[in-house]
C-alpha positions as CSV (number, residue, x, y, z in Angstrom):
1,X,-10.3,-41.3,-5.0
2,X,-10.9,-44.8,-3.7
3,X,-10.2,-45.6,0.0
4,X,-7.5,-48.0,-1.0
5,X,-5.7,-45.4,-3.1
6,X,-6.0,-42.8,-0.2
7,X,-4.4,-45.4,2.1
8,X,-1.7,-46.0,-0.4
9,X,-1.0,-42.3,-0.6
10,X,-0.8,-41.9,3.2
11,X,1.5,-44.9,3.4
12,X,3.8,-43.6,0.7
13,X,3.9,-40.1,2.0
14,X,4.9,-41.4,5.4
15,X,7.7,-43.3,3.7
16,X,8.8,-40.2,1.8
17,X,8.8,-38.2,5.0
18,X,11.3,-40.6,6.6
19,X,13.5,-40.3,3.5
20,X,13.1,-36.4,3.5
21,X,11.4,-36.2,0.2
22,X,7.9,-34.9,-0.8
23,X,7.7,-33.9,2.8
24,X,5.5,-31.0,2.0
25,X,2.6,-33.3,2.6
26,X,3.7,-34.0,6.2
27,X,4.0,-31.7,9.1
28,X,7.6,-32.3,10.1
29,X,9.6,-29.1,10.5
30,X,12.7,-28.3,8.5
31,X,15.4,-25.7,8.8
32,X,16.4,-22.9,6.5
33,X,14.5,-20.5,4.1
34,X,16.6,-20.0,1.1
35,X,15.1,-20.8,-2.3
36,X,14.6,-24.2,-3.8
37,X,16.4,-27.2,-2.4
38,X,17.1,-30.8,-3.3
39,X,16.1,-33.7,-1.2
40,X,16.8,-37.4,-1.8
41,X,13.8,-39.7,-2.1
42,X,13.4,-43.4,-2.5
43,X,11.4,-44.0,-5.6
44,X,8.7,-46.8,-5.7
45,X,11.2,-49.1,-7.5
46,X,13.7,-48.7,-4.7
47,X,16.1,-46.3,-6.6
48,X,17.1,-42.9,-5.2
49,X,16.2,-39.6,-6.8
50,X,16.6,-36.0,-5.8
51,X,13.4,-34.0,-5.7
52,X,13.8,-30.3,-5.9
53,X,11.7,-27.6,-4.2
54,X,9.7,-29.7,-1.8
55,X,8.7,-28.1,1.4
56,X,7.1,-28.6,4.8
57,X,4.4,-26.9,6.8
58,X,5.4,-24.5,9.6
59,X,3.5,-21.8,11.4
60,X,4.8,-19.3,8.9
61,X,3.8,-21.5,6.0
62,X,6.1,-23.7,3.9
63,X,9.8,-24.3,4.5
64,X,12.2,-26.2,2.3
65,X,13.7,-29.5,3.3
66,X,17.5,-29.9,3.7
67,X,19.1,-26.6,2.7
68,X,21.2,-24.2,4.7
69,X,20.6,-25.7,8.1
70,X,20.5,-23.6,11.3
71,X,23.8,-21.8,10.9
72,X,22.3,-18.3,10.3
73,X,19.9,-18.7,13.2
74,X,22.7,-20.0,15.5
75,X,24.8,-17.0,14.5
76,X,22.0,-14.7,15.4
77,X,21.3,-16.5,18.7
78,X,25.0,-16.3,19.6
79,X,24.9,-12.5,19.1
80,X,22.5,-12.3,22.1
81,X,25.5,-13.0,24.3
82,X,27.7,-10.4,22.7
83,X,28.2,-6.8,23.8
84,X,25.0,-4.8,23.3
85,X,26.9,-2.0,21.6
86,X,27.8,-4.2,18.6
87,X,24.2,-4.9,17.7
88,X,23.3,-1.2,18.4
89,X,25.8,-0.1,15.9
90,X,24.4,-2.5,13.3
91,X,20.8,-1.3,13.8
92,X,21.0,1.6,11.4
93,X,23.0,-0.5,8.9
94,X,20.8,-3.7,9.0
95,X,19.3,-4.4,5.6
96,X,15.5,-4.7,6.1
97,X,15.5,-7.3,3.3
98,X,18.2,-9.4,5.0
99,X,16.5,-11.7,7.6
100,X,19.9,-12.7,9.2
101,X,20.9,-9.1,9.7
102,X,17.6,-8.3,11.2
103,X,17.8,-11.3,13.5
104,X,21.2,-10.1,14.7
105,X,19.8,-6.7,15.5
106,X,16.9,-8.1,17.3
107,X,19.2,-10.4,19.2
108,X,21.0,-7.4,20.5
109,X,17.8,-5.7,21.6
110,X,16.6,-8.8,23.4
111,X,19.9,-9.2,25.2
112,X,20.1,-5.5,26.2
113,X,16.5,-5.5,27.4
114,X,15.7,-8.8,29.1
115,X,12.6,-7.5,30.7
116,X,11.2,-6.2,27.4
117,X,8.8,-9.1,26.5
118,X,8.0,-7.7,23.1
119,X,11.7,-7.6,22.3
120,X,12.0,-11.3,23.2
121,X,9.0,-12.2,21.1
122,X,10.4,-10.3,18.1
123,X,13.7,-12.1,18.4
124,X,11.9,-15.5,18.5
125,X,9.9,-14.6,15.5
126,X,13.1,-13.7,13.6
127,X,14.6,-17.0,14.6
128,X,11.6,-18.9,13.4
129,X,11.7,-17.1,10.1
130,X,15.3,-18.3,9.7
131,X,14.0,-21.8,10.2
132,X,15.3,-22.4,13.7
133,X,12.5,-23.4,16.0
134,X,14.9,-24.9,18.5
135,X,16.8,-21.6,18.9
136,X,13.5,-19.7,19.3
137,X,12.4,-22.0,22.1
138,X,15.7,-21.6,23.9
139,X,15.6,-17.8,23.5
140,X,12.2,-17.5,25.0
141,X,12.7,-19.7,28.1
142,X,14.0,-16.9,30.3
143,X,11.2,-14.5,29.3
144,X,8.7,-17.2,30.0
145,X,10.0,-17.4,33.6
146,X,9.6,-13.7,34.0
147,X,6.2,-13.4,32.4
148,X,4.4,-16.8,32.6
149,X,1.0,-15.2,32.1
150,X,1.8,-13.0,29.1
151,X,-0.7,-14.2,26.4
152,X,1.5,-13.0,23.4
153,X,4.5,-14.7,24.9
154,X,2.6,-18.0,25.5
155,X,1.4,-17.9,21.8
156,X,4.9,-17.3,20.5
157,X,6.4,-20.0,22.6
158,X,3.8,-22.4,21.3
159,X,4.6,-21.4,17.7
160,X,8.3,-21.9,18.4
161,X,7.6,-25.4,19.8
162,X,5.6,-26.2,16.7
163,X,8.5,-24.9,14.5
164,X,10.8,-27.2,16.5
165,X,8.6,-30.2,15.8
166,X,7.3,-30.5,19.3
167,X,3.6,-30.4,18.6
168,X,2.5,-32.2,21.7
169,X,4.3,-29.7,23.9
170,X,3.1,-26.7,21.8
171,X,-0.7,-27.3,22.0
172,X,-1.1,-26.5,25.7
173,X,0.6,-23.2,25.3
174,X,-1.4,-22.3,22.2
175,X,-4.6,-23.4,23.9
176,X,-3.9,-21.3,27.0
177,X,-3.0,-18.3,24.9
178,X,-6.3,-18.6,23.0
179,X,-8.2,-18.6,26.3
180,X,-6.5,-15.4,27.3
181,X,-6.9,-13.5,24.1
182,X,-8.8,-13.8,20.8
183,X,-6.7,-16.1,18.6
184,X,-5.5,-14.6,15.4
185,X,-5.0,-16.4,12.1
186,X,-1.3,-17.2,12.8
187,X,-2.2,-18.9,16.1
188,X,-4.9,-20.9,14.5
189,X,-2.5,-21.9,11.7
190,X,0.1,-22.9,14.2
191,X,-2.4,-25.1,15.9
192,X,-3.3,-26.6,12.5
193,X,0.4,-27.4,11.9
194,X,0.7,-29.0,15.3
195,X,-2.4,-31.2,14.7
196,X,-0.9,-32.2,11.3
197,X,2.3,-33.2,13.0
198,X,0.3,-35.4,15.3
199,X,-1.6,-37.0,12.4
200,X,-4.9,-35.4,13.5
201,X,-5.7,-34.0,10.1
202,X,-9.4,-33.3,10.6
203,X,-8.6,-31.0,13.5
204,X,-5.8,-29.4,11.5
205,X,-8.3,-28.7,8.7
206,X,-10.7,-27.1,11.1
207,X,-8.0,-24.8,12.3
208,X,-6.9,-23.8,8.8
209,X,-10.5,-23.1,7.8
210,X,-11.0,-20.9,10.9
211,X,-7.7,-19.1,10.0
212,X,-8.9,-18.4,6.5
213,X,-12.1,-16.8,7.9
214,X,-9.8,-14.3,9.7
215,X,-7.4,-13.9,6.8
216,X,-9.1,-14.8,3.5
217,X,-6.6,-15.6,0.8
218,X,-3.6,-15.9,3.1
219,X,-1.1,-17.9,1.1
220,X,0.5,-19.9,3.9
221,X,-2.9,-21.0,5.2
222,X,-4.2,-22.0,1.8
223,X,-1.0,-24.1,1.3
224,X,-1.3,-25.8,4.7
225,X,-5.0,-26.5,4.1
226,X,-4.2,-27.9,0.6
227,X,-1.4,-30.1,2.0
228,X,-3.5,-31.5,4.8
229,X,-6.2,-32.4,2.3
230,X,-3.6,-34.1,0.1
231,X,-2.4,-36.1,3.0
232,X,-6.0,-37.2,3.7
233,X,-6.2,-38.4,0.1
234,X,-8.3,-35.5,-1.3
235,X,-6.1,-34.5,-4.2
236,X,-8.8,-32.6,-5.9
237,X,-9.4,-30.4,-2.8
238,X,-5.7,-30.0,-2.4
239,X,-5.3,-28.8,-6.0
240,X,-8.1,-26.3,-5.5
241,X,-6.5,-24.6,-2.5
242,X,-2.9,-24.8,-3.8
243,X,-4.0,-23.3,-7.2
244,X,-5.6,-20.4,-5.3
245,X,-2.4,-20.0,-3.3
246,X,-0.1,-20.2,-6.4
247,X,-2.2,-17.6,-8.2
248,X,-1.4,-15.0,-5.5
249,X,1.4,-12.6,-6.4
250,X,2.8,-13.2,-3.0
251,X,3.2,-16.9,-3.6
252,X,6.8,-18.3,-3.4
253,X,8.5,-20.9,-5.5
254,X,7.8,-23.5,-2.9
255,X,4.0,-22.8,-3.1
256,X,4.1,-23.5,-6.8
257,X,6.3,-26.6,-6.4
258,X,3.8,-28.0,-3.9
259,X,1.0,-27.5,-6.5
260,X,3.2,-29.3,-9.0
261,X,3.6,-32.1,-6.6
262,X,-0.1,-32.5,-6.2
263,X,-0.7,-32.3,-9.9
264,X,2.0,-35.0,-10.4
265,X,0.5,-37.3,-7.8
266,X,-2.9,-36.9,-9.6
267,X,-1.2,-38.1,-12.8
268,X,-1.4,-34.7,-14.6
269,X,2.3,-34.8,-15.5
270,X,2.1,-32.2,-18.2
271,X,0.6,-29.6,-15.9
272,X,3.0,-30.7,-13.1
273,X,6.0,-30.1,-15.4
274,X,4.7,-26.8,-16.6
275,X,4.2,-25.5,-13.1
276,X,7.6,-26.9,-12.0
277,X,9.4,-25.0,-14.9
278,X,8.2,-21.7,-13.5
279,X,11.0,-21.9,-10.9
280,X,13.2,-24.9,-11.7
281,X,15.4,-25.6,-14.6
282,X,14.0,-28.0,-17.3
283,X,16.3,-30.8,-16.0
284,X,15.1,-30.3,-12.4
285,X,11.5,-30.1,-13.4
286,X,11.8,-33.2,-15.5
287,X,13.5,-35.1,-12.7
288,X,10.6,-34.3,-10.4
289,X,8.0,-35.3,-12.9
290,X,9.8,-38.6,-13.5
291,X,9.5,-39.4,-9.8
292,X,5.8,-38.5,-9.8
293,X,5.4,-40.7,-12.9
294,X,6.9,-43.6,-11.1
295,X,4.7,-43.0,-8.0
296,X,1.5,-42.9,-10.0
297,X,2.4,-46.0,-11.9
298,X,3.1,-47.9,-8.8
299,X,-0.2,-46.9,-7.2
300,X,-2.4,-47.4,-10.3
301,X,-5.2,-50.0,-9.9
302,X,-4.2,-53.3,-11.4
303,X,-6.4,-54.7,-14.2
304,X,-8.7,-57.5,-13.1
305,X,-8.4,-60.6,-15.1
306,X,-11.2,-63.2,-15.2
307,X,-11.3,-66.8,-16.4
308,X,-14.2,-67.5,-18.7
309,X,-16.6,-70.1,-17.5
310,X,-16.6,-73.0,-19.9
């Protein structure tokens, strides 16, 4: 890829992030975690188009843009102020496959045991998985006052700040936690997301690569590494890591849609549509591919015309 095309990609991705489309290639954080979503993009010709299934990078991997909002997480957070008995009664009934129900139970545990730092951490993790970094940050503040030197708490608070889009605030907490304990792959990945949010993509790449050494084949890290490479203009590298991630049985629809996005931006529209159709309807897949087609056409090198010398 030429330097001018890489610059064009970065410029256009920045534009798309502001219009909440193709934001999977940027490190802004979004809310919710419920299947594919539709976001509105401004196409290269100035028209609007909905792009389905695009995602963003978070410490837990990819999150969709613009779906259910923070309502489930807010409901879980509100439960922390309810009577402990209500959550206790729900403990045995909570569906382990229902993240909202689990968050409600953990909210009750955290409220009933304010000195139990592990319970506070578990509740924060549940809130982040629901897509609410802001609620997770708020939930952890009292625990941070009680245990300011708890390495695990510092690490989780840093991850919550990253999930809330506060990368600059997060890095000191993640760094301090790493000094107090051996960083795990999740902490390294969270640092990578923070650096991506700050536009420091080389540092982000180094963190993702370090995370992969600790957790080879981890889908979320492969995705994040692929996306930061795409943002840097290395679409071939991005395709390599996203293809590996998408081939994993644990890969979500959003992983595959990010691969489709990179394929589309490379101009391989047939492959992009094929991958898109694994999770989207034919109409949705075609809609996405039409946008990629407009994008690649608008960034294609213009032919050079010369005037013959008489």
